[in-house]
C-alpha positions in Angstrom: 141.7 97.3 92.1 141.2 97.2 95.8 144.2 97.1 98.2 144.7 95.0 101.3 144.5 97.7 103.9 141.6 100.1 103.0 141.6 103.5 104.5 138.6 105.0 106.2 137.3 108.4 105.2 134.4 110.6 106.3 132.8 112.4 103.3 130.1 114.9 104.2 127.7 115.3 101.3 124.0 115.7 100.6 121.3 112.9 101.1 120.2 113.2 97.5 123.6 112.0 96.3 123.9 109.3 98.9 120.6 107.8 97.6 122.4 107.6 94.2 125.4 105.9 95.7 127.5 109.0 95.2 129.4 111.3 97.4 130.1 114.9 96.2 132.1 117.8 97.6 132.4 121.4 96.8 134.8 123.8 95.0 132.4 123.4 92.1 134.1 126.2 90.2 136.9 123.7 89.5 136.5 120.4 87.7 138.7 118.0 89.7 138.4 115.3 87.0 140.3 117.5 84.5 143.3 117.8 86.8 145.9 115.1 87.4 146.8 115.8 91.0 145.3 117.4 94.1 148.1 120.0 94.1 147.0 121.3 90.7 143.5 121.9 92.2 144.9 123.5 95.3 147.2 125.8 93.4 144.3 126.9 91.2 142.1 127.7 94.1 144.9 129.3 96.0 145.7 131.6 93.1 142.0 132.7 92.8 141.0 133.3 96.4 143.2 131.2 98.8 142.5 127.9 100.5 144.4 127.6 103.8 144.0 124.4 105.9 141.1 123.2 103.7 143.7 122.0 101.2 144.0 118.8 103.2 140.4 118.0 102.4 141.1 118.1 98.7 144.2 115.9 99.2 142.2 113.3 101.0 139.5 113.3 98.3 142.1 112.7 95.7 143.8 110.0 97.8 140.6 107.8 98.0 141.1 104.6 96.0 139.0 101.6 95.1 138.0 99.7 98.2 138.5 102.5 100.7 135.7 102.8 103.2 133.5 105.8 102.9 131.3 107.0 105.8 128.6 109.4 104.8 126.7 111.0 107.7 123.0 111.5 107.7 120.8 113.2 110.4 120.4 110.2 112.7 122.4 107.6 110.9 125.3 106.9 108.6 125.7 105.2 105.2 128.9 103.1 104.9 130.4 101.6 101.8 133.4 101.1 99.5 134.7 103.6 97.0 134.7 102.5 93.4 136.1 104.4 90.4 137.7 107.8 90.0 136.6 111.4 90.4 134.0 112.7 88.0 132.2 116.1 87.6 128.4 116.5 87.4 127.4 120.1 86.5 123.8 119.4 87.7 125.1 119.7 91.3 127.0 123.0 90.9 124.0 124.7 92.4 124.5 122.5 95.5 128.3 123.0 95.4 128.7 119.2 95.3 129.7 118.8 91.6 133.1 116.9 92.3 131.9 113.4 92.9 132.9 109.8 93.5 130.9 106.6 93.4 130.5 104.4 96.5 129.1 100.9 96.6 126.6 101.1 99.4 124.6 98.0 100.5 121.0 98.0 99.2 118.0 96.3 100.8 115.3 94.3 99.0 113.6 97.6 98.1 116.7 98.9 96.5 117.3 101.4 99.2 120.6 102.1 100.9 121.1 100.3 104.2 122.0 102.8 107.0 123.1 102.3 110.6 121.9 104.5 113.6 124.6 106.8 115.0 123.9 105.4 118.4 125.4 102.0 117.4 128.9 103.7 117.4 131.2 104.9 120.2 130.7 108.3 121.7 134.0 109.4 120.3 133.0 108.4 116.7 129.7 110.2 117.1 131.4 113.4 118.2 133.8 113.2 115.2 131.0 112.9 112.6 129.1 115.8 114.2 132.0 118.2 113.7 130.9 120.6 111.0 133.2 122.3 108.5 135.3 119.2 107.7 134.0 117.9 104.4 136.6 115.1 104.0 138.3 113.7 107.1 140.5 110.7 108.0 138.7 108.2 110.2 141.6 105.7 110.5 141.6 105.8 114.3 138.0 104.4 114.2 138.9 101.6 111.7 138.1 98.7 114.0 134.5 99.7 114.7 134.0 100.9 111.2 135.0 97.5 109.8 132.7 95.8 112.2 129.8 98.0 111.1 130.6 97.5 107.4 130.6 93.7 108.0 127.1 94.0 109.6 125.8 96.1 106.7 127.4 93.8 104.0 126.0 90.7 105.7 122.5 92.1 105.7 121.8 90.4 109.1 121.0 93.6 110.9 118.6 95.0 108.4 115.1 95.0 109.9 111.9 96.9 110.3 113.8 99.2 112.7 116.3 100.1 110.0 113.6 100.7 107.5 111.8 103.0 109.9 115.1 104.9 110.6 115.5 105.5 106.8 112.0 107.1 106.7 112.8 109.1 109.8 116.0 110.3 108.3 114.2 111.7 105.2 111.6 113.3 107.4 114.4 114.9 109.5 116.2 116.3 106.5 112.9 117.8 105.1 112.2 119.3 108.6 115.7 120.9 108.8 115.3 122.5 105.3 111.9 123.9 106.2 113.1 125.1 109.6 116.0 127.0 108.0 113.8 128.5 105.4 111.4 129.8 108.0 114.3 131.3 110.1 115.8 133.0 107.1 112.6 134.5 105.8 111.3 135.5 109.2 108.4 133.1 109.1 108.7 132.4 112.9 107.8 134.2 116.1 111.5 135.0 117.1 111.9 138.5 118.4 112.7 140.9 115.5 116.0 142.8 114.9 118.1 139.7 115.3 117.5 139.6 119.1 115.4 136.5 118.9 118.1 134.6 117.1 120.7 135.8 119.6 118.6 134.3 122.5 118.2 131.1 120.6 121.9 130.8 120.1 122.5 131.5 123.7 120.2 128.7 124.7 121.9 126.3 122.3 125.3 127.2 123.9 123.9 126.5 127.3 122.6 123.1 126.2 126.2 122.4 124.9 127.4 123.0 128.5 128.4 126.7 128.3 127.7 129.6 130.6 126.4 132.1 128.1 125.2 135.7 128.2 124.0 138.3 125.8 126.5 141.2 125.8 125.7 144.9 126.0 126.0 146.8 122.7 128.4 149.1 124.6 130.6 146.3 125.9 133.4 147.0 123.4 134.9 150.2 122.0 134.8 151.4 118.4 133.7 149.0 115.7 134.5 145.9 117.7 131.4 143.9 118.5 130.1 140.5 119.6 126.6 139.5 120.7 127.2 136.5 123.0 130.0 135.7 125.5 130.2 132.1 126.6 132.6 129.9 128.5 132.8 126.2 129.4 135.3 125.4 132.1 136.5 121.9 133.0 139.3 120.4 135.2 142.1 121.1 132.7 141.0 124.1 130.6 138.6 126.9 130.0 137.0 127.3 126.5 135.8 130.8 126.0 134.0 132.1 122.9 132.6 135.3 121.5 129.8 135.0 119.0 128.6 137.5 116.5 125.1 136.6 115.3 123.5 137.8 112.1 119.9 137.0 111.1 120.2 136.9 107.3 118.7 135.2 104.3 120.8 134.6 101.2 124.5 135.4 101.5 126.0 137.3 104.5 128.7 139.8 103.7 131.9 140.1 105.8 130.8 142.9 108.0 130.2 140.6 111.0 133.7 139.1 110.5 135.2 142.5 110.4 133.5 143.4 113.7 135.1 140.3 115.3 138.5 141.2 113.7 138.3 144.5 115.5 138.3 142.6 118.8 141.6 141.0 117.8 143.1 144.5 117.5 142.2 145.5 121.1 145.3 146.0 123.3 145.5 144.2 126.7 142.0 142.8 126.0 140.3 140.4 128.3 139.1 138.7 125.2 142.5 137.8 123.8 142.1 134.1 124.5 138.5 133.8 123.2 137.6 131.8 120.1 135.7 134.2 117.8 132.7 132.8 116.0 130.6 134.3 113.2 127.1 132.8 113.1 124.7 133.6 110.3 121.4 132.0 109.4 122.4 132.6 105.8 125.4 131.4 103.8 128.8 132.8 102.9 130.7 132.9 99.6 133.8 130.8 99.4 135.8 134.0 99.6 134.1 135.0 102.8 134.7 131.5 104.3 138.4 131.8 103.4 138.5 135.4 104.9 137.1 134.1 108.2 139.5 131.1 108.2 142.5 133.4 107.5 141.4 135.5 110.4 141.1 132.5 112.8 137.3 133.0 113.0 135.0 130.0 113.1 131.9 130.1 110.9 128.5 128.6 111.7 126.2 129.0 108.7 122.5 128.3 108.3 122.8 124.6 107.6 125.1 124.1 110.6 122.7 126.1 112.7 119.7 123.9 111.7 121.8 120.8 112.5 122.6 122.3 115.9 118.9 123.0 116.6 118.0 119.5 115.5 120.6 118.0 117.9 118.9 119.7 120.9 115.3 119.8 119.7 114.0 117.7 122.5 115.7 119.9 125.1 114.8 123.3 123.8 112.6 125.4 126.0 108.9 125.4 125.2 109.1 129.1 124.4 111.9 128.5 121.8 110.1 125.6 120.2 106.9 127.7 119.9 108.9 130.7 118.6 110.3 128.4 115.9 106.8 127.0 115.2 107.9 123.5 116.1 105.0 121.3 117.2 105.2 119.1 120.3 102.7 116.7 118.8 104.3 113.4 117.7 104.2 112.6 114.0 103.3 109.2 112.5 105.7 108.1 109.7 103.8 105.9 107.3 105.2 102.3 107.0 
């Protein structure tokens, strides 16, 4: 039964599930539907390998009730609908780590496809929030007014048009492109410089496009086992955000070696890097234990999927050299009607 004041949640999932009017999240080693409370799930995960601040994401997923508004981000757009029913578990999606699921009533068009809205229709603050990676389930209550207006548009069907249909096809094309791009980066099927150097220069360019001053560091810049590849800073009127990035060009799963190299920086006494945010970037993936290890060490992780999103965000601003190295064509593509 729906309640009078629905809450608004972001649930970051995969397009395949959204097309089925489902949102699914991770921790697929645990069947949430077999547990009565979020705390039981949290205690189970904590007992096995720890959970840290991510426990709040599980609490939010359990807190969703019928009628709550669910925002599911896509590459250029969002799907928006109302939650319906409880948590269920689909073992088919264990391989995607999205087996814990909920159903969402998304508006369908006359072709039985989910109606989406372009991200550009929303405020800049809202767009920034849904771009933040690493947060699978988030509270969007501060954006409730514009979310409710958007939901009203979707449910009325008035804004659905040729433009919206085109954006759906563009979305699917973008997702396929990102998957192919990441696969090529992981397998070395690009013209990036070998030995990880090419990926370091690409990450430096992405940081610059984000507004940072960024430079590749000398391999002798730090003592002992401490190491980072890129130093970047982004000053403004009130603060100075400084980061150190360790870059690994991997396929499959990365081990914790790069995280350990960054942890050595934390041990340096009287270090000029004491106030820097440490970032471990890999073109591969990490195990849940490795993610937790990084979080416990106050080290931010950017994995291959986040990297491909980052590249996609700046694809039209990347240098010609970088686009050619990634084998990205500059010739426009026709999307069939």
